[in-house]
C-alpha positions in Angstrom: 206.0 155.4 96.5 208.0 158.0 93.9 208.2 156.5 90.6 211.6 155.5 90.6 211.2 153.6 93.8 208.4 151.6 91.4 211.2 151.3 89.1 213.6 149.9 91.3 210.9 147.7 92.3 210.3 146.0 89.5 214.1 145.8 88.3 214.4 143.8 91.6 211.8 141.7 90.7 213.0 141.1 87.6 216.6 140.0 88.7 214.9 137.4 91.1 213.1 136.1 88.1 216.3 135.8 86.2 218.5 134.0 88.8 215.2 131.4 89.6 216.0 130.3 86.1 219.9 130.2 86.8 220.7 133.0 84.3 223.9 134.3 85.3 223.8 138.0 85.2 227.4 138.9 86.1 229.3 136.3 83.9 233.0 136.6 83.2 235.5 134.8 81.0 234.6 137.2 78.1 237.3 139.4 76.2 236.5 142.0 73.7 239.4 141.5 70.8 238.2 144.7 69.1 237.4 148.4 70.5 234.5 150.7 68.7 236.3 153.2 67.7 238.9 150.5 65.6 236.1 149.5 64.0 234.3 152.3 62.3 237.1 153.8 60.6 238.1 152.3 58.2 234.7 149.8 58.4 235.4 146.7 56.4 232.0 145.1 55.6 231.9 141.3 56.8 234.7 141.7 59.6 234.2 139.4 62.5 234.3 140.7 65.7 234.5 140.5 69.4 233.7 143.8 71.8 231.6 144.7 74.8 230.1 147.4 75.7 227.2 149.0 77.3 223.4 149.3 76.2 222.3 152.9 75.6 219.2 152.8 73.3 217.1 149.5 72.0 214.5 149.3 69.6 212.4 146.2 69.3 210.8 145.5 65.7 209.1 141.7 65.9 211.5 139.0 65.4 214.6 141.5 65.2 215.9 144.3 67.0 218.6 147.0 66.9 220.3 149.0 70.1 223.5 151.2 70.4 226.3 149.5 72.3 229.2 152.1 73.9 232.6 151.5 74.8 235.1 153.5 76.1 235.8 154.8 72.5 232.7 155.1 71.0 229.0 153.6 70.1 228.1 151.2 67.3 224.6 150.1 66.4 224.2 146.1 66.8 221.3 144.4 65.0 219.8 141.1 66.6 217.5 138.4 64.3 215.2 135.7 66.2 217.0 133.4 63.0 219.9 133.9 63.3 220.3 133.9 67.6 217.6 131.2 68.4 214.8 131.8 70.2 216.1 131.6 73.7 219.0 134.2 73.2 216.9 136.6 71.2 214.0 136.2 74.2 216.5 137.5 76.8 217.5 140.3 74.4 214.0 141.6 74.4 214.4 141.6 78.3 217.8 143.4 79.0 217.4 146.7 80.3 219.0 150.0 79.0 222.5 149.8 80.9 223.1 146.4 81.1 226.8 145.5 79.9 226.8 143.0 76.8 229.6 140.6 75.3 229.3 140.6 71.1 230.6 138.7 68.6 228.9 139.2 64.7 229.7 140.5 61.8 230.4 144.2 60.4 227.7 145.1 58.1 226.5 148.3 56.4 221.9 148.8 57.1 219.7 149.4 54.4 220.0 152.8 56.0 223.4 153.3 55.7 224.2 152.8 59.5 227.3 150.6 60.2 226.3 147.5 62.4 227.2 144.4 64.0 224.9 141.6 63.0 225.1 139.3 66.4 225.5 135.7 66.3 226.3 135.6 70.3 225.7 137.7 73.3 226.8 137.4 76.9 225.4 139.5 79.3 228.3 140.6 81.4 227.0 142.9 84.0 222.9 143.4 84.7 222.7 146.9 85.9 220.1 147.6 89.0 219.4 151.1 88.5 217.8 153.1 85.9 219.8 155.4 83.3 219.1 158.9 83.6 217.1 160.1 80.8 219.6 160.1 77.5 218.8 163.6 76.3 219.5 165.4 79.2 222.1 163.0 81.3 222.5 164.3 84.8 220.9 168.0 85.2 221.6 168.4 88.9 224.9 170.2 89.3 226.2 168.4 92.6 224.5 165.3 91.4 227.1 165.0 88.5 229.3 165.7 91.1 228.5 162.8 93.8 227.4 160.0 90.6 230.7 160.9 88.7 230.4 157.3 87.7 226.8 158.8 85.5 227.8 161.8 84.6 230.8 159.8 82.3 228.7 157.6 81.5 226.0 160.0 80.1 228.0 162.9 78.7 230.4 162.4 75.9 231.8 166.1 76.6 232.4 165.1 80.2 234.5 162.1 78.9 236.6 164.3 76.6 237.3 167.1 79.6 239.1 164.3 81.7 240.6 162.8 78.1 242.3 165.9 77.1 243.4 166.5 81.2 245.3 162.9 80.5 246.6 164.1 77.6 247.6 167.2 78.9 249.7 165.4 81.8 251.7 163.4 79.2 252.3 166.3 76.9 253.6 168.0 80.0 255.6 165.3 80.8 257.5 164.9 77.5 258.0 168.5 77.4 260.0 168.9 80.5 261.7 165.2 80.0 262.8 166.6 76.6 264.4 169.6 78.0 266.5 167.6 80.2 264.3 167.6 83.7 264.3 164.5 86.0 260.6 163.5 87.7 260.7 162.9 91.2 258.5 161.6 94.2 258.5 163.7 97.6 256.5 162.9 101.0 253.0 163.7 100.8 253.2 163.4 104.7 255.4 165.8 106.3 256.8 166.4 109.7 256.3 170.0 108.9 254.5 171.4 106.7 256.3 173.8 104.8 256.7 176.0 101.3 253.4 177.6 101.0 251.6 179.4 103.5 248.5 177.6 104.0 246.6 175.8 107.0 247.4 171.8 106.5 245.3 168.8 107.4 246.7 166.6 110.1 247.1 162.8 110.6 248.7 161.0 112.9 251.0 158.2 112.8 250.2 155.5 115.3 253.8 153.6 115.1 255.8 156.7 115.1 253.5 158.6 117.9 254.1 161.7 115.7 251.6 164.4 114.0 252.0 164.3 110.3 250.6 167.0 107.9 249.6 166.6 104.4 251.6 168.3 101.8 250.7 171.9 101.3 253.7 172.1 99.0 257.0 170.4 97.8 258.7 173.3 97.5 261.5 172.8 100.5 261.9 169.2 99.5 262.3 169.6 95.3 265.1 172.1 96.9 266.7 169.9 99.3 266.8 168.0 95.9 269.0 170.9 94.3 271.5 170.5 96.9 272.1 167.1 96.5 273.1 167.5 92.8 269.8 167.2 90.2 269.8 170.5 88.3 266.1 170.1 86.3 263.6 168.5 88.7 259.7 168.4 88.1 257.0 166.8 90.3 253.3 166.2 89.5 252.0 166.2 93.1 249.0 166.5 95.0 248.9 168.9 97.6 246.4 169.4 100.5 245.2 172.9 101.7 242.3 172.9 104.5 240.9 175.8 103.2 237.8 177.4 101.5 236.3 175.4 98.5 235.0 177.7 95.5 234.3 177.7 91.7 238.8 178.1 91.6 240.0 176.3 94.9 239.4 172.5 95.6 240.7 171.3 99.0 243.0 168.9 97.3 244.3 169.4 93.7 247.2 168.8 91.5 250.5 171.0 90.6 253.1 170.7 88.8 256.1 172.7 90.5 259.4 172.4 89.0 263.3 173.9 89.8 266.5 174.9 87.6 269.4 175.2 88.8 271.5 178.5 87.3 268.1 179.7 86.6 265.9 183.0 87.6 262.6 184.1 87.3 263.3 185.4 84.0 264.0 182.0 82.5 261.2 180.5 84.1 258.8 183.2 82.3 260.4 182.1 79.2 260.0 178.2 80.0 256.4 179.1 81.0 255.6 180.9 78.1 257.1 177.7 75.9 255.2 175.1 77.9 251.9 176.7 77.9 251.9 178.0 74.7 252.7 174.6 73.6 250.0 172.8 76.1 247.3 174.7 74.4 248.6 173.9 70.4 248.5 170.3 71.6 245.2 169.9 73.6 243.1 172.7 71.4 245.3 173.0 67.9 244.9 176.7 68.1 246.6 179.5 69.7 243.6 180.5 70.5 240.8 179.4 72.7 237.3 180.3 74.4 237.0 180.5 78.0 233.3 181.4 79.1 232.7 185.2 77.4 236.2 185.2 76.7 238.5 184.8 73.3 242.0 184.2 74.5 244.9 184.3 72.2 248.4 182.7 73.7 250.5 184.5 71.1 254.0 185.5 72.7 255.5 187.4 73.6 253.1 188.2 76.9 252.4 191.3 78.4 254.3 191.7 81.5 253.0 194.0 84.7 254.4 195.7 87.7 252.9 194.6 91.3 253.0 197.5 93.1 252.5 200.3 89.6 249.8 198.2 88.3 248.1 198.4 91.9 248.6 201.8 92.7 246.9 202.4 89.2 243.8 200.3 89.4 243.3 201.2 93.3 244.2 205.2 92.8 246.6 204.4 95.9 250.3 204.6 96.5 251.0 200.9 98.8 254.7 201.3 98.7 254.0 205.1 100.9 252.4 204.8 104.0 251.3 201.9 106.3 249.4 199.7 104.6 246.8 198.8 107.6 246.0 202.5 106.9 245.1 202.2 103.1 243.8 199.0 103.2 241.0 200.7 105.4 241.0 203.7 103.0 239.7 201.4 100.1 236.9 199.7 101.9 239.6 196.5 103.3 237.9 195.0 106.3 241.1 195.1 108.8 239.1 192.3 111.0 239.1 189.7 107.7 242.6 190.9 106.8 244.5 191.2 109.9 247.8 191.2 108.6 249.8 193.7 105.9 250.3 190.2 103.1 247.0 189.8 103.7 246.2 193.2 103.0 248.1 193.9 99.8 247.1 190.0 98.3 242.9 191.3 98.9 243.7 194.7 97.6 245.2 193.1 94.5 242.7 190.6 94.2 240.1 192.9 94.3 242.1 195.9 92.2 243.6 194.5 89.5 242.9 190.6 89.3 239.6 191.4 87.5 241.2 192.9 84.5 243.8 190.2 83.8 241.9 188.3 80.8 244.8 187.5 78.1 247.9 186.0 79.5 249.5 188.4 81.7 252.6 188.1 83.8 252.9 190.1 87.2 256.7 190.8 88.6 258.1 192.4 91.4 255.6 191.4 94.3 256.2 192.4 97.6 259.2 191.1 99.9 256.4 190.9 102.7 254.5 188.5 100.2 257.3 185.6 99.7 260.2 185.0 101.9 261.6 182.1 100.0 262.3 184.0 97.1 265.4 186.4 96.2 265.1 190.4 96.6 266.0 192.3 93.6 269.2 193.8 94.3 268.0 197.3 93.1 265.4 197.3 95.0 264.7 195.4 98.0 261.1 196.2 99.1 260.8 193.5 96.0 261.3 190.4 95.2 262.2 188.8 92.3 258.8 186.4 91.5 255.9 186.3 89.1 252.5 184.7 89.1 250.9 184.1 85.0 247.2 185.2 85.0 244.9 184.2 82.3 241.0 185.0 82.5 241.1 186.6 85.6 242.9 183.0 87.3 246.3 182.9 89.0 247.8 179.6 86.4 251.6 180.0 87.6 253.6 181.1 90.5 257.8 181.5 90.0 260.8 182.9 91.8 264.4 183.3 92.2 264.5 181.1 94.9 266.6 182.4 97.5 269.5 180.2 98.5 271.1 182.4 101.3 270.6 180.4 104.4 271.3 183.1 106.6 268.3 185.8 105.4 266.4 182.8 104.5 266.4 182.0 108.4 265.8 185.2 108.5 262.8 185.9 107.0 261.5 182.7 108.2 261.1 183.7 111.5 259.6 187.1 110.1 256.7 185.2 108.7 256.5 182.9 111.9 255.2 185.9 114.1 253.3 186.4 111.0 251.4 183.3 110.8 251.9 182.5 114.9 253.9 180.4 116.6 252.2 177.3 116.0 254.4 177.2 112.7 257.9 175.6 112.8 260.6 175.7 111.0 262.6 173.5 108.9 265.7 173.3 110.1 266.7 170.2 108.6 266.1 172.9 105.1 268.1 175.1 106.5 270.7 173.3 106.9 269.9 171.5 103.1 270.8 175.6 102.4 273.8 175.3 104.3 276.1 173.2 102.3 275.1 175.4 99.3 271.9 175.2 97.1 272.8 176.8 93.4 270.9 179.3 92.4 267.7 178.5 90.9 264.8 179.6 89.4 261.0 177.6 90.3 257.7 177.2 88.9 254.3 176.2 90.0 251.8 175.8 87.1 248.0 174.9 88.6 247.4 172.1 86.7 243.6 172.1 87.6 243.1 175.5 86.4 245.1 175.1 83.2 242.6 171.8 82.5 239.7 174.8 82.8 240.8 177.1 80.4 241.9 174.8 77.8 238.5 172.4 77.8 236.1 175.8 78.7 235.3 174.6 82.0 234.2 177.5 84.1 234.4 175.3 87.6 237.2 173.6 88.9 234.9 170.3 89.9 234.0 170.1 86.4 237.8 168.9 86.0 238.6 167.0 88.6 237.1 163.2 88.6 235.9 162.9 92.1 235.6 167.5 94.0 235.6 167.1 97.5 231.7 167.8 98.2 229.8 168.4 101.3 228.9 165.0 103.2 225.1 163.7 102.7 223.5 161.1 103.7 223.5 158.8 100.6 221.6 160.6 97.7 218.1 159.0 99.8 218.7 156.4 97.5 216.4 152.9 98.4 219.1 150.2 98.7 219.2 147.8 96.0 218.3 145.0 98.5 214.5 146.5 98.4 212.9 148.4 101.0 213.2 145.8 104.0 217.0 144.7 103.0 216.0 141.7 101.7 218.1 140.0 99.3 217.9 139.1 95.5 
């Protein structure tokens, strides 16, 4: 039996002993009235306090003891003295384990060494830890274990907690930014009879009562545009999307997008809005217009660089992708046609290979090939491209925006052409096309990947670092011994 199993057996034995003595290991009724962060600044010597938190360190010194207790906000030292709490409580304190959760009442004071502390007058065990905490200095060193046991990752790392506090702050700031500009937050269906708004493989489920297949949303676009038809002029949704595709440092099957639409606007309007929104978020979250991301130092001072999709691809690949057959050109530059059989895929792969690696500072890539984007308006002076941009920062796509196509006749033709590309199983959303026939105002639409934006603003190298519970390959549950013992007996 390994050492962790031995420790677990000892812990279970201790728990059985405490229960036999009638000790309550999971008490309730204690309600803290203070949070630790607010006690530290300003610190009021002698103030009576009532806090709850987890024991993170403990030091015994004869008839006195010190411990560090942490709540969600901060940690504070507590001082437990035999003469003050009595024999029974002091003995109980000596038996506690790192990770136990306590309710504590006492008075603030400063030790001889200048440590801001609580002199404990009474404490109660609110929750008994069964497992053993990771070693404090290193926390969870195994990266996959950090994601699978995020609760331990959060417990042991202030830096990890800070990432998710900043994520929460970012969401609040985006909502405030948009509401100040007259946008209305809405909710659209996450289960849809026809997956639409993006070229992606959906997750499929079955609704028993309706006896029909439904699809988890790959994008909210077609529903949000229906709201423009209905009379809303500025709408946004913080939406969860689901795409049944690969995983990587930038991709998770379940992810968060900001998607917004503004009537009587276009992709130029969306570029201005994107610059304003992102620079505001950088200042709010990072208190600067320059951030560090890995090896890069990235400035967000406006205006940002703009480049043309075709022009930049020609310069970087040495091939004019507007001349000749796309598949032949793809073959010339080493793109395997069997892996990328369609022209749209070949163009996107060429861009990813030759251009994307160079896009570190904020850059708008504009005027995409029309074949890549059936929901965007064509440029009036160049029917081969559409009024679309993507924003790249640190070699990642952060945002995508169009001048939205509102001609129902052209929209039907282009969706039919897309249907031919991606297969007959792709149904047309006839209700969306009907909605366009009631006249949708000209509009600009914008989508921003929240997870990737959080990666940038927290200097996180992987999308899994900014999603609390990222999708992982299933495993047998970490080979952990059951807390009910080797043979399943209770405690």
